[in-house]
N, C-alpha and C positions, 0 to 999 in steps of 0.2 A: 653797805647799808644805804648809801645814796641811790644806788640802782634799785634796791628793793622799794624805796619810797617812791621812786618814779614809776614802778609797776603799780603800787597801790593808787597812786594819783591817776594813772592811765585807766585803771578799772573803775575809779569813781567819777572821773570827768573827762577822760581822754577817748582815744580811738577804741580801747578795749570796752569801755562802757557802751559805746555805740554798737559794737559787735555783739555784746551780751544781750542788749535790747532787741537787736534784730534776731538773735538766736532764740530768745524767749518768744518773740512774735511768731517766728517760724514754727516753733513747737506747738504754739497755740493753734495756728492754722492747720497743721498736721492732725492735731488732737480733734479739732472740729470736724474735719473731714472723716476720720476714723469713726467718731461717733455717729455721724450722718449715715455713712455707708453701712455700718453695722445695723443700725436700727431701721432704716427706711429704704434700702435698695433691694431689688430683686432683678431677675433677668429681664432683658429688653422687652418693652411692650409696644414701642412705636415701630410701625413698618419701615419708615425711612431710616431709622437707626440700624436695623438688620440689613437693609438693602445697602447702605453705605459701608457697613462692616464687611459684608461678603465681597463687595467690590474692592475695598482696601486689601483684603486677603489675596485676591487674585492679582492685584498689583504687587504686593510683597512677594508672591511666588513666581513673579516674572511672566504672567500672562497678559499684562497691560490692562486696558479698560475693558476687560471682558466681564460680563455679567451672567450670573446663574439665575437671576430672577428675570424671566422673559414675559413681557406683556404682549397679548395678542395684537394690540394696536402698533407696537413697535416692529412686529414681524411685517405688518402691512407696509409701514413707512419705509423700512429697509429694502423690502422686495420692490416696492414701487420705483424707487430711484434707479435700481439695477446696477449700482456701483459695487456691489458684493454679490459674488456668484452663490448659488444655493450650497455648493460645497463648503465655501468659506463660512456661511451662516451656520451651517451644521456643526462645523468644527469649533467656532469660536463666535459667540454672539456679543457684538459690541454694545456697550452701554450708551444709550442716547437720552438718558433721563437726568442724570446728575452733573453738576459742574465739578471740575476735577480737583480743586484745591484741597478740600477736606479729605476725600479718599486718599489723595496722594500723601498728605501728612500722616494720616492714620496708617497707610501702608508702610511709611518709613518707621512709624512707631512700632509696628509689628515686626519689622526687621531688627529693631534695636532691642526689644524686650522678649523675655522667654514665653511666647504664647503657646498654649497647649490646647489645640482645638478638639482633640479626641476625648471622649468621656468614658470613664470606666463604667460600662453597662452592668457589671457584676455588683456594683455598690448601688444599693437601692435608696440610700439615705439622700434626700434632696439637699442640694448645696448650690451656691452661686456658680455660674459658668465662668471659669477663669479668665478666658479672653475678655469678657465684658467687665470684670473687675479691672483689668489693665486699661481698658478703654475709659472706664470711670476716672482713673488716675490721670489719663491724658487730658480729659476735659476738665478736671479739677485743677490741674496745673494752669490751664488757660483761665479758669475762674480767678485763681489767685493772681495771675498776671493782670487781669482786668481790674481786680481789687487795687493793685499797686497803681495802675494808670489812673483810676478814679481818684485815689488820694492825692496823687501829684497834680492832677488837673484841678481838683477842689482847692489845694493850697495856692495854686497859681492865680485862680479866679477869685477866690474869696479869702478865707483865712484857715488857720489850722483847725479851729473847732468845727467849721463847716466840713472841712476835708474829712476829719475823724468821724463825725456823726454820719456823713453820707456813706462813708466805707462801712461803718457798723450797720447802718440800715440795709445796705446791699448784702452784707454777710448774713443778716438776719432775715432776708427775703426768702421764703420757702420756694418761690417760683424759680429763682435762679439756681438754687441747690437742685431742684428737680431737673432743670435743664442740664446741669453739669452731670447728672447721673442717667440721662436719657439716652445718650449715644448720638444725639442730634448735633448739628454743626453750629448751634446758636452761640456757644462760648467763643469759638473762633471768629464768628461774625461780630460778636461784642468787642472783642480785642481790636479788630480792625477798625470798628466805628469809634472806639476811644482814641485810637492812634490817629484817625482822621480829624477828630476834634482838636487834638493837640496840634496837628499840622495847620489847621485853619487859625488857631490862636496865634501860632508862630507867624503865619502869613500876615495876619492882621497887624501884629506887632511891627513887622518889617515895613509895611505900608504906612503906619502911624509914624515911625521913626523917620522915614524919608520925608514925609509931609512936615514934620516939626522942624527939620533942618531949613526949610524955606527954599530949597532948591527944586529944580524941575525933576520929577520922579524918573529914574532910569531903570529899565528892565535889566538888572544885574544878574550875574551868574547865581547868586543866592536866591533871587526870585525864580529863575529857571529851575533850579534844583527842588525848590519848595513846590512849585506848581506841578512839576513832573512827579513828585512824591505823592501829592494829593490825587493826581489822576491814577497812579499806580495803586494806591489804596482802595479807591473805588473800584478799579478793575479787578483787584484780588478779592474784594467783597463780592462782586458780581460772579467770580469764578467760585465762590463758595456757596452762594445762593443767588439765583438770577434776579430776584426781586431787589436785591441790594443796589443794582445798577441804577434804579430809579433816583438814587441820591445825587446822581450827576446833575439833575435839574435844580435842586436848592443850592448845590455848589456853584453852579453857573450864576444863579441869581445873587448869591452872596458876593462872589467875586466882582460881578458887574456893579453891584451896589456899593461896595466898600473898598474896591481895589485901586481907586484913584486913577492915576495916569498910566498904570500898568495893567489896567483890567483886561483890555482886549487881547494882548499878547499872553497874559496869564490864562485867560479862558482858553485861547487856542492850544497852548502847550498842555493844559490839564486834559482837554478833550482828546488831544492827539495821543497822549500817553494812555489814557483810558482805552482808546480804540486799539492801540498797539497791544495791550495786555490781553484784551478779550478776543481779538480777531482770529488767532490761530484755532481756538477751540470752537468758536462759532462757525468758522469756515469748515472745520471738521464736521460739525453737525450738519450743515447744509449739504455737504457732499454725501454723507451717509444717509440722511433722512429727508432732505429737502426742506428742513425747518431749522431756523436759527437756534432754537432752544430744544430741539428734539421733541420727545413726548411731553416735556414740561411746557412747551408752548401751547399744548392743548388744555392747560389749566383754566384758560379764559373761558372755555366752552363747558367746563365741568360744572356740575350743579345747576345747570339750566333745565328748562322744562324738557328739552329733548334728551338730555343726558343726566339723569338724577344719580345720585350715590356714586358708585364706582364703575358705572356701566361704560364709560368712554374709554377706559383702559383695557376692558375685557371684550371689546367689540372688534370683529373683523369687518372692516368697512368695504374692502374691495373684494368682490367675488369674481375671480377669473373665469372668463367665458371665452375660451380661444376661438370657438367656432364663430361667435358673433364678432369678435375682433377682426378675424380674417375677412369675413364678409364686409365689414365696415371699410377696412383698408382697401380691398379690391374695388369697392365703389367710390373710393376717394374721399370718404367721410372721416373726419377727425374723431378719434375715440376719446371722450372726455369721462373721467371717472369721478364720482361724487366723493368728496372728502368731508371731513368733520365740519369745516367752516361753511360748506354748503348746506349743511343740515340745520344750522343754528342761525336764526335771524337776528338782526340788529336789536330789536326790542326785547328779545330773550336776554341778551347781554345787559341791556339797560335794567331789566327786571332783576337780574342777578345782582347788579350793583346796588340797586336800591334796597333789596332785601338784606344784603350783607352789610351795607352801610348802617341801616337801622339796628342790626344786631350788634355792630361794633360800637355805635353810640350808646346803646342801652347796657350792654354787658361788658365787652372787652375793653373799651376806652376808659371807663371809670376805674378799672383795676389793671390797666395795662402793664404796671410795674409789679403786680403781685398782691396788692391789698389796698386798704383804704387810704394809705398815704399817697397813692397816685392822684387823689383829688386835689390834695395840697399842692402836689408837684404841678399839676395842670395850671392851678391858679398862679403858682410861681412863674410858669412860662409866660402867662398872659399879662401879669402885672409888670410894668416897665421899671427898670432900675436906673439909677442916676449914672452909674458907671457906663460909659459908652461901649466899652468892650463887652460887658454883659449884655447891653441891649443888642448889639450886633450878633453875638452868638445866640441869643434868644430867638431872634428872627430866623436864623438857620435852623435851630431845633424845631421851631413851630412849623416852618416849611417842610422839613423832613418828616415830622409827624403827620402832616396833612398828606404829602405825597405817599408815604408808606401806607397810610390808612386806605387810600384809594386803591393801591397796588394790592394790599391784603384782601380788600373786598372783591376785586376782579379776579384774584388768583386763588380764591378760597376753593378748596376741594373736599372730598369726603373725609380727608384726614382730620379736618377740623370739626367734624359733626359729632356732637356728643351723644346722638341718638342711634348710633349704628349697633349692629350686633356685636361687633368686635369690642366696642367700649363696654357694653353691658356684660360681656363674658369675662372680661378682665377685672371689672369692678365686683362681680358677684362674690368671689371668695372673701372680700373684705367686709361685706355687709353694708348697711346703711350708715354705719359709723366710721367706715374706712377713710383713709386719706384720699383727698380729691386729686390724685396724681394724674388722672386722665381727663382733667378739665380741658375744654375746648382750646384754651390758649396754650397748651403744652403740645405744640406740633410744629413741623417745619413750615407751616403756612404763616406762623406768627412772626411778622416782620417788625411790628411796633415795639416789641419787647426790648429791642436794643437801645431804644430811646430812654428806657427806664432809669438806668444809673446816672445819666447826665441830668435827667429831671430831678433826681434826688438833690443834687447841687442847688438848683434853683428853688426847690421846695424849701429846703433848710435855709437857704439865703433869705427867703421871704420871711420864714418863721423867726429867725434871729433878728431881722430888721424890725419886725413887729415888737419882739421882746425888748429891744433896746429903747423903743419908744415909751416904755413904761416908766423910765427914768428912776428905777429903783436902785439905790446905791448899795447893791450887794454884788460883789464880784462873782459869787458862786451862782447867781441867778441864771446866767447863760449855760453854765455847766449842768445845772439841775434841769433846765428846760430841754437841753439836748439829750440828756440821759432819759428823760420821760418819753420823747419822741422815739428814741431808739428802742426802748423797752416795749412801748405800745405797738410799734410796727413789727416787732419780732415776736410778738405774742402767738400768732398762728403757728409758727415753727415750734416755739416752746411748748404750746399746748399739744402738739402732735405726739409728745413723748408719753402722754397719758392715754392716747388712743390706741386701738388694736394695730399692731405692726403688720405690714404686708408679708405674705408668705415668701420664702426664698424663690420659689418657682411660680410663675404666673400660669397656673393650670386650673381651669381651662383658660385658653386653648394652647398655650405655649409650654411644652415640656421638652427641654433640650435632649434629655436622654431618649425619650420616646421617638422624637424626630430622627435621631441618629440611628435609632434601631430599626426604622422603616426599611432601609436598603438591604438589611440582612434577612427580612422576613421570607422573600422567595426562596432563600436558601434552606429554610426550615421545611419547605415543601418539596425538596428535591431538585430545586432549580438553582441556578447560579445567582449570586448577589448582584444587585443593581450597580452598575459602574456610574461614576460621577458624571460622565458626559451623556448618559441616557436620560431621556426626558421623563419627568414626573410631573403630572398635573395635579394642582391642589388649590383649595381655596385660601390657603396660607402659604403662598409660594416664596415670600420673602423669608419666613422661618425655615422652610425646607432648604432654601439656598444657603442660609447663614449657618444654622445648626447642622444640617445634613450634608453640607458640601455637595449638593446635588442640583444639576440643572432642573429647574422647575418653571413651568408655565402657568399663568394665572388661569383658574377655571373659567372657561368661556361662558358666555351668557346662555347658551342653550346647548343641548346634546346634538340636536340635528338642525342645521348642518355644520355649526361652528366646530364642534369636537372633531368631526370627520375631516374638515378642512385642514386642521393642524395635523392630525394623525396621518392623513393620506397625502397632503400637499406640502408639509413642512418637514416634520420629523416624527417617527413613530412614538406614540406615548406608551411607555413601558409599564407605568403604574399610575393609579388615581388614588389620591388621598383626601378623604372628607373629614372635616372637623365639625365642631358645633357651629361653625359659620354657616354650614349648610343643613345640618341635621336638626338644629334647634331654632327653626324659623317659624314664623306664624302660619297657621294651618290654612286659612282661607286666602289671605292676601298673597302668600308666597307659594305655598305648596300647590294650591289650585288656582294660580294665576292664570291670566289670559294666554300665556306662553305654555302651550301644551308640552313642549319639549324642555321644560326647566329641570335643573339638577335636583331640586327639592323633591319633585315627584319621582324622579329616578331612584333616589335613595329610599323613598317610602316603599317603592316597589321591592326593593332589595330587602328591607326590614320585615315587611309583611308577607310578601308572596314568594320570597327567595327567587326573584325573577330578574333576568337580565335580557335586554332586547336582543332579537335575532341579529346576528352578524356583529354584535359588539365584540371588539378585539380583546378585551381584558376579562378573562373568565375565572381567574383565581381570586378567591375572596378571603381576606383575613378579618374575622369578626371578634378577635380577642379584646378589642377596645370598644365593641358595640355596647349599647346603641348610639353612644356619643360620637365615635369615630370609626371609620371604615377604610381599609385598604384593598383596592383591586389591583391585580397585576397580571402580566402577560404570562401565560403557561406555555406558549410555544417556544419560549427562550430556554430551552432545557438543557444547556450546557452545564454538566455537573461538575 
């Protein structure tokens, strides 16, 4: 009888009660995840998500950092260094675009979970792509881990009510749910940033404790471990997204300002650890491409006057002319080849910075955390708190926001442009009342979004400070005020349930089953099926690489000479896949543009005149998806 009473007491107030509360909370989180995934997710729409996923699959299958999404500019960069032979490039094309951490973790997840990449093409009923559902699960685990980190950080810095309300505002933010279902690395980046905030809080506590003891501050083993951990976190974040490395600047300022007598050694070991973490990968990039960040380093020149939209990645910059080079060498003249940086002037970059800063200040910054509550959060970051710890962390968060805003403005690419053909195509099936899931801030270029959850703490801290000044003797006032803020900030997500739901398949232009079907089309014409290592050129190469498991090169800027340079000088192009990205362009400005050899005019000739240029190597035409999509393929490859 006594033991039974102990069980009852444990369930009511002991360890069992705590376990039951955690179990109920876990079930609620799982339920929220299921409700969101069932109602609002479909197959990937972000090019970066598909690119990272196909890279992770190659890692999981033991091919290393091989990519099936080949950028023309990457071909140039790898061939110019000369550290890989043509035979090596033809067999395995290394990725020089992405940092390694997210694809590595995703590759490990693919080894752990039962991923099924092949689609049953006989089943015409549209459904979610199974590997992407498992990737949603991976990112939503990170989402809930970030939720736990935010709660613990809020409880340490403020109180339980601020911690709970901040966590609920985070859970009710549609933007972070969208990121968790986008396939992007943002959730991992957010987890690392919150861990960094916790490490800085701990470092500041240690510094204050030693100062309070009245003795001379010593750089103990605890300081050494903490500074190394801070440097490692920034390095891991940089290996998730290169722009995260900019946070090393506010970290150095924070430690120099508040580090007391151990500031200089702390800065030294933080920077040393940061450099140790990132050096192997950056060294690999320099060896392969001659650039610290590979093709990602060209983001600085993207969206300038010289390289609008996605032209920089589709451009072949170096045109080999062996005769001219031989003559130059024989006469003792050094051969200099014009690169990307040589074509973009300093004032073009200044113009890009000013344009994007204006855009950020007008649109992105007032809603950087997903809604109107971001304005209160910004005010909370600006208003000083009496608590010195909060004041110091507020300085770090503001510096981080400032640095990341500049980094986002300079690194902005076509992926953040809301007026692209791709964005228009994906939004079209939803109509004008559809979810704004392709807003400009939902992309890998968005760096300031990771500041959002921490800003919730300061915004709600300010709100409750003002509420306490009313001096209303009602204990329930704080709870009612917090509930009102949580409900109001969650309204966009809640109202989404009454809007039209997105289709399971983002078609146009992404239809996983159709893209997987492409490689078997030549077989229906009496030819053999395309092999995964054979090259297919497309205006959606990231989708062909991910869904079709096919080596795919981005459609060049022109037919002549760019297409022939790749076909004759790099690897034969066995098929050419056009989607609405090419066929659904503006008639005057794109089809009849000044570039006479553009692909839009090429497709128009196929549609109207059934005409292919003389000498064009791909003579097989599949028009089953016309006029929206076309596939041209090589008919000389007739191994039945």
